[in-house]
C-alpha positions in Angstrom: 54.7 -70.2 177.9 58.4 -69.0 176.6 56.7 -67.4 174.1 53.9 -65.4 176.5 57.5 -64.7 178.7 59.1 -63.3 175.6 56.1 -61.3 174.7 55.4 -60.1 178.1 58.9 -58.6 178.5 59.0 -57.4 174.9 55.6 -55.3 175.8 57.3 -54.1 178.9 60.6 -52.6 176.9 58.6 -50.4 175.2 61.5 -47.8 175.0 64.0 -50.5 173.4 65.4 -49.7 170.4 63.6 -50.4 167.2 66.7 -52.7 166.0 66.6 -54.8 169.4 64.3 -57.4 169.8 62.6 -57.8 173.6 64.4 -61.2 173.4 67.9 -59.6 172.9 67.7 -56.9 175.3 66.6 -59.4 178.1 69.6 -61.9 177.4 71.7 -58.6 177.6 70.4 -57.7 180.6 70.4 -61.5 182.3 74.4 -61.9 180.9 74.9 -58.3 182.6 73.4 -59.5 185.7 75.2 -62.5 186.2 78.3 -60.9 184.8 78.3 -58.4 187.6 77.4 -60.9 190.5 80.6 -63.0 189.3 83.9 -62.7 191.9 85.5 -62.1 188.2 86.3 -59.5 185.9 84.4 -60.2 182.7 84.7 -58.8 179.5 83.9 -59.2 175.8 86.2 -58.0 173.0 85.2 -57.6 169.4 88.1 -56.6 166.7 90.6 -55.8 169.9 87.7 -53.3 171.3 85.7 -53.9 174.4 82.0 -54.1 174.0 81.5 -54.9 177.3 83.2 -54.9 181.0 81.6 -56.1 184.4 81.8 -53.9 187.6 85.0 -56.0 188.8 87.0 -55.3 185.5 86.3 -51.6 186.5 87.3 -51.8 189.6 90.9 -53.9 188.7 91.8 -50.9 186.3 90.2 -47.9 187.9 88.9 -46.9 184.8 84.7 -46.7 183.6 83.3 -48.9 181.2 83.1 -45.8 178.7 86.7 -45.0 179.1 87.6 -48.7 178.1 85.0 -48.9 175.3 87.5 -46.3 173.5 90.9 -48.0 174.7 92.8 -50.7 173.0 92.9 -53.5 175.7 96.3 -54.2 175.3 96.9 -50.7 176.7 96.0 -51.9 180.0 98.7 -54.9 180.0 102.0 -53.9 181.2 104.3 -53.4 178.2 106.7 -56.2 179.3 103.8 -58.8 179.3 102.1 -57.5 176.3 103.5 -59.8 173.5 103.3 -63.1 176.0 99.9 -62.2 176.8 98.8 -62.0 173.1 100.5 -65.3 172.6 98.7 -67.1 175.5 95.5 -65.7 174.5 95.7 -66.9 171.1 97.1 -70.2 172.2 93.7 -70.7 174.7 91.5 -69.3 171.6 92.7 -72.0 169.3 92.6 -75.2 172.1 96.6 -75.0 172.4 96.5 -74.1 175.9 93.9 -74.9 178.5 95.4 -73.7 181.6 94.9 -70.0 182.9 97.8 -67.4 182.1 99.0 -64.3 184.1 100.3 -61.2 183.5 100.7 -57.6 184.8 97.8 -55.1 184.4 98.7 -51.5 184.8 95.5 -49.7 186.6 94.4 -46.1 185.8 96.7 -44.5 188.9 99.5 -46.5 187.8 99.2 -49.4 190.0 100.4 -52.6 188.7 98.0 -55.5 189.8 98.6 -59.2 189.0 95.7 -61.0 186.8 94.7 -64.4 186.3 92.8 -65.0 183.1 91.1 -67.4 180.5 89.4 -66.8 177.4 87.2 -68.5 175.0 85.7 -67.8 171.4 81.9 -66.6 171.6 79.5 -64.8 168.9 78.3 -61.5 170.2 76.0 -59.9 168.1 76.8 -62.1 164.8 80.3 -61.3 165.3 83.3 -63.5 166.6 83.8 -62.4 170.0 86.7 -62.9 173.0 84.6 -63.6 176.1 87.5 -63.2 179.1 87.2 -63.9 182.3 89.9 -62.8 184.9 90.7 -62.4 188.8 92.9 -60.3 190.8 95.5 -62.6 192.0 97.8 -59.3 193.7 97.7 -60.5 197.4 97.9 -64.1 196.4 101.1 -63.5 193.8 102.4 -60.8 197.2 102.0 -63.7 199.4 103.8 -66.4 197.2 106.7 -64.0 196.3 106.9 -63.5 199.9 106.8 -67.1 200.9 109.2 -67.7 198.3 111.8 -65.1 199.6 111.3 -66.5 203.1 111.9 -70.1 201.5 115.1 -68.5 199.9 116.0 -66.9 203.2 115.5 -70.0 205.3 117.6 -71.9 202.8 120.1 -69.2 202.8 120.0 -69.4 206.8 120.6 -73.2 206.8 123.2 -73.2 204.2 125.3 -70.4 206.0 125.4 -73.0 209.2 128.4 -74.5 209.4 127.1 -77.6 211.0 125.3 -80.0 209.4 121.5 -79.4 209.7 118.6 -82.4 209.2 114.9 -82.4 209.6 113.7 -85.8 210.5 110.0 -87.4 210.3 110.0 -90.7 212.0 113.7 -90.8 211.9 113.4 -90.0 208.1 115.4 -87.3 206.5 113.0 -84.8 204.9 115.5 -81.6 204.6 119.4 -81.1 204.8 121.9 -78.4 204.1 124.7 -78.3 201.9 127.0 -78.6 205.2 126.0 -82.1 205.5 128.5 -83.2 202.5 131.6 -81.7 204.8 130.4 -83.1 208.3 129.5 -86.6 206.4 130.4 -86.6 203.0 126.7 -86.8 201.6 125.0 -84.6 199.3 122.2 -83.2 200.7 119.8 -84.6 197.8 121.1 -88.1 198.7 119.9 -88.1 201.8 115.9 -87.0 201.2 114.0 -89.8 202.2 116.7 -91.8 203.5 117.1 -93.1 207.2 118.9 -90.8 209.6 120.6 -94.3 210.9 123.1 -93.9 208.0 124.8 -91.2 209.9 126.0 -93.7 212.6 128.2 -96.6 212.9 125.9 -99.7 213.5 122.0 -100.1 213.9 122.3 -101.2 217.4 123.9 -97.7 218.2 121.4 -95.8 215.8 118.8 -97.1 218.0 120.3 -96.1 221.4 120.6 -92.6 220.0 117.3 -92.3 218.7 115.9 -93.5 221.7 117.7 -91.3 224.0 116.9 -88.4 222.0 113.1 -89.0 221.7 112.5 -89.6 225.2 114.2 -87.0 225.9 112.6 -84.5 223.9 109.3 -85.7 225.2 109.7 -83.8 228.1 111.9 -80.6 226.9 112.1 -78.6 223.6 115.9 -78.9 223.0 118.6 -81.5 224.0 122.6 -81.3 223.7 124.8 -84.1 223.6 127.7 -86.2 221.8 127.6 -89.5 219.7 130.1 -91.0 217.7 129.0 -91.2 214.0 130.0 -92.2 210.4 130.9 -90.6 207.5 129.8 -91.9 204.1 133.9 -92.9 203.4 133.5 -95.0 206.8 135.5 -92.9 208.9 134.6 -92.2 212.4 134.0 -88.9 213.9 132.8 -87.4 217.1 129.6 -85.4 216.7 128.1 -82.7 219.2 124.4 -82.9 218.5 121.6 -80.5 219.2 118.3 -81.4 218.7 114.9 -79.4 219.1 111.5 -81.1 218.4 109.1 -79.3 215.8 105.8 -77.9 217.6 105.4 -78.0 221.2 104.8 -81.5 221.4 106.9 -84.5 219.6 104.1 -85.4 217.2 104.6 -87.7 214.5 108.1 -87.4 215.7 109.5 -84.6 213.8 112.7 -83.2 215.1 115.5 -80.9 213.6 119.1 -82.1 214.7 122.3 -80.1 214.1 125.6 -82.6 213.9 128.9 -80.7 214.7 132.1 -82.7 214.1 134.3 -82.1 217.1 136.5 -85.0 216.3 139.7 -82.5 215.8 138.4 -80.3 218.6 138.6 -83.3 220.9 142.0 -84.3 219.9 143.6 -80.6 220.1 142.2 -80.5 223.7 143.6 -83.7 224.7 147.0 -82.9 223.2 146.5 -79.6 225.1 145.4 -81.4 228.2 148.5 -83.9 228.2 150.9 -81.3 227.1 149.8 -79.1 230.4 150.1 -82.3 232.5 153.6 -82.8 231.1 154.0 -79.2 231.6 152.9 -79.2 235.0 154.5 -82.7 235.9 157.8 -80.9 235.1 157.0 -77.9 237.1 156.9 -80.3 240.3 159.7 -82.0 239.4 161.8 -79.1 238.9 160.3 -77.5 242.1 161.2 -81.3 244.1 164.6 -80.7 242.4 165.1 -77.2 243.7 163.5 -77.9 247.4 166.1 -80.7 247.8 168.8 -78.9 246.1 168.1 -75.8 248.7 167.9 -78.0 251.5 171.3 -79.4 250.5 172.8 -75.9 250.1 171.2 -74.6 253.3 172.7 -77.8 255.1 176.0 -77.1 254.0 176.0 -73.3 254.3 174.6 -73.8 258.1 177.3 -76.7 258.7 180.2 -75.8 257.0 180.1 -72.2 256.9 178.7 -71.8 260.5 181.3 -74.4 262.1 184.2 -72.3 260.3 182.7 -69.3 261.4 182.3 -70.3 264.8 185.6 -71.6 265.1 187.2 -68.4 263.6 184.6 -66.4 266.4 186.1 -68.4 269.1 189.5 -67.8 267.8 189.2 -64.1 268.0 187.8 -64.5 271.3 191.0 -66.2 272.3 193.0 -63.8 270.8 191.7 -60.9 272.7 192.3 -62.9 275.7 195.7 -63.8 275.1 197.1 -60.4 274.3 196.0 -58.3 277.3 198.6 -55.6 276.8 198.1 -55.1 273.0 197.5 -51.5 272.0 194.3 -49.6 271.3 194.5 -50.1 267.7 195.1 -53.9 267.9 192.0 -54.2 270.1 189.9 -51.9 268.0 191.0 -54.1 265.2 190.2 -57.8 266.8 186.7 -56.2 268.1 186.0 -54.9 264.2 186.7 -58.7 263.3 184.7 -60.4 265.7 182.0 -57.9 264.6 182.0 -58.9 260.9 182.2 -62.6 262.0 179.2 -62.4 264.1 177.4 -60.5 261.2 178.3 -63.2 258.6 177.1 -65.9 261.3 173.7 -63.8 261.0 173.6 -63.5 257.2 174.4 -67.2 256.8 171.8 -68.5 259.2 169.3 -66.3 257.0 170.3 -67.3 253.7 170.0 -71.2 254.8 166.7 -70.5 256.3 165.5 -68.8 253.2 166.8 -71.4 251.3 164.8 -74.2 253.4 164.0 -73.4 256.8 165.5 -75.9 259.2 162.1 -75.4 261.1 160.2 -77.1 258.6 161.9 -80.1 258.7 162.7 -80.3 262.2 159.5 -79.2 264.0 156.8 -79.1 261.4 154.9 -76.6 259.0 153.4 -74.7 261.9 156.5 -73.9 264.0 157.9 -72.7 260.5 155.2 -70.5 259.5 155.0 -69.1 263.3 158.6 -68.4 262.9 157.9 -66.6 259.5 155.2 -64.5 261.0 157.5 -63.4 263.4 160.3 -62.5 261.0 157.8 -60.9 258.7 156.6 -58.5 261.6 160.7 -58.0 262.6 161.6 -57.1 259.1 158.1 -55.1 258.3 157.1 -53.7 261.4 153.5 -54.7 260.3 151.2 -56.3 262.6 150.1 -60.2 261.4 147.4 -61.3 263.3 147.7 -65.5 262.9 146.0 -68.6 264.1 147.0 -72.2 263.4 144.6 -75.0 264.1 145.8 -77.9 262.2 147.0 -81.6 263.1 150.1 -81.8 261.5 150.1 -85.7 261.3 147.7 -85.3 258.1 149.9 -83.1 256.4 152.8 -85.0 254.3 156.1 -83.3 253.9 155.2 -82.4 250.3 152.4 -80.8 250.9 153.5 -78.8 253.8 156.4 -77.4 251.7 153.9 -76.6 249.4 151.8 -75.0 252.0 154.8 -72.8 253.6 156.0 -71.6 250.2 152.7 -70.4 249.3 152.8 -68.4 252.3 156.1 -67.1 251.8 154.8 -65.9 248.5 151.8 -64.4 249.6 153.6 -62.2 252.3 156.2 -61.2 250.0 153.5 -59.8 247.7 152.0 -58.0 250.5 155.5 -56.5 251.4 156.0 -55.5 247.5 152.6 -54.6 246.5 149.8 -53.8 248.9 150.8 -50.8 251.2 148.9 -52.8 253.9 149.4 -51.7 257.6 147.5 -54.9 258.6 147.8 -59.0 257.7 145.5 -61.8 259.1 146.5 -65.1 258.6 144.8 -68.4 259.3 145.2 -72.0 258.8 142.7 -74.4 259.3 141.2 -77.9 259.1 137.5 -77.7 258.1 136.2 -81.2 257.8 138.4 -83.0 255.1 139.6 -79.8 253.8 143.0 -77.6 254.8 142.2 -73.9 254.4 145.0 -71.3 254.2 143.7 -67.8 254.4 145.9 -64.4 253.7 144.3 -61.0 254.0 145.5 -57.4 254.3 144.3 -54.1 254.6 146.2 -52.6 251.5 145.3 -50.9 248.1 143.8 -54.4 247.0 144.6 -56.4 243.9 143.1 -55.5 240.4 141.4 -58.2 238.1 143.9 -57.2 235.6 146.7 -58.4 238.1 145.0 -61.4 239.0 144.5 -62.7 235.5 148.2 -61.6 234.6 150.0 -64.3 232.8 153.1 -62.7 234.0 152.3 -62.4 237.5 154.4 -65.4 238.3 154.0 -65.1 241.7 150.3 -65.8 241.8 150.9 -68.5 238.7 153.4 -70.2 241.1 150.8 -70.3 243.9 148.3 -71.8 241.3 150.7 -74.4 240.0 151.9 -75.7 243.7 147.9 -75.9 244.5 147.0 -77.8 241.4 148.6 -81.5 242.1 146.9 -81.8 245.3 143.7 -81.2 243.9 143.3 -77.4 245.3 142.0 -74.8 244.5 143.1 -71.0 244.6 140.5 -67.6 245.2 142.3 -64.3 245.0 140.0 -61.1 245.4 140.8 -57.6 246.0 138.6 -54.7 246.9 140.1 -50.7 246.2 141.6 -49.6 249.2 140.1 -52.3 251.2 142.8 -54.9 250.7 143.4 -58.5 249.0 142.6 -62.1 250.1 144.4 -65.1 249.1 142.4 -68.2 249.9 143.6 -71.8 249.5 141.8 -75.0 249.8 143.3 -78.5 249.8 141.3 -81.7 250.0 143.5 -83.3 252.6 142.9 -86.9 252.2 142.7 -86.8 248.5 146.6 -87.2 248.2 148.6 -85.6 245.1 146.7 -85.9 241.9 149.1 -88.4 239.5 
């Protein structure tokens, strides 16, 4: 049957070369058909010359079959890869290499393409030949290089993060950046495959932390909290931990966690808070001492100087009556002395009142503020709309002093800076809160002035409010005025 098939093929190839049999021609065509239908580049080379190339190889190179027949095959290989490619091919032909080798091919139009190739020795037309099979892996190589670059970029980003970053799967570490050594004292390679519990102080706390994180991440993508951790050297640290699940759902318990050592930060914050508290207590003490000293001086001025001046005033009145026949010059002199004494008595009264209004101690906060409003209007001629609605029995003495001094400071600022023509004052009780609002229609305070640490008047207002757990809100609008709002919880008492 086979003999008949060969004879039939021979008869059908009447134009074949007289040096080729029908079987040779049929086998050649069969090889060509197979080679051209493979998704590979196929070639046969004899004595460093190509004898056959299929369509795919022609597509890789851009050369026609005729052009490649006249070329040295190495001319297609990138100059930098030629020696290595020859070595790899020889090793494979000798059975010393079994895996495909890679090289760069330069196409006719100058493009560089990556080729993955294998070669085997064969007999071709009675001669030793090389059968090569190659595949264009340019796209794969490009994708691989991009992936490598991306992996390198990810690694660089992770290593640039100052916090320790670890990836977990079922609470075991599968990657870690270099910062874990600074935060925990562990080298990244020491952690791979280890349980994350080695970051915590004991198994119980580790279980509590893990349960807290995973249960939270079931319902939200990210989570932030602070927990106590432990370094490799046994030193305890406080860490701010930020976690995020990998993917839309918490599958296989895969998450990423960053650990930021905030131990020193918390200690510094606590020291700063303690320092501020000490300064605040010192300021309060100095204010208290100053108020007491002002009260003492005001009393002495009022009592001692006031009595002396009153006596002097009475003596001058007696003198003017006792010397009725005095000349005009002496009478005028006595009158001038009486005027000086009267003016001095008024000055003594004003100074003692500024030091410590007697009304504040004797009649209470509202009376003192009403007097202050009257004195302000008389001195500045600026109308002041005031309303006071407060049960004074709920305001202790020190708080009353603080409110009165805050009120004085706001009026002083209005006189100095506001250029106002009207002032509105409200002192009210709303629920368990005391509210003092002072507003004007002046030029309006700026944000810069509000935040200026050198604005000692505003700093003083805030410091007076703070011990009572109160707040101060200062706002201003250009040419529409300034408003100072003070809020103090009445029943909270002074902060200790």
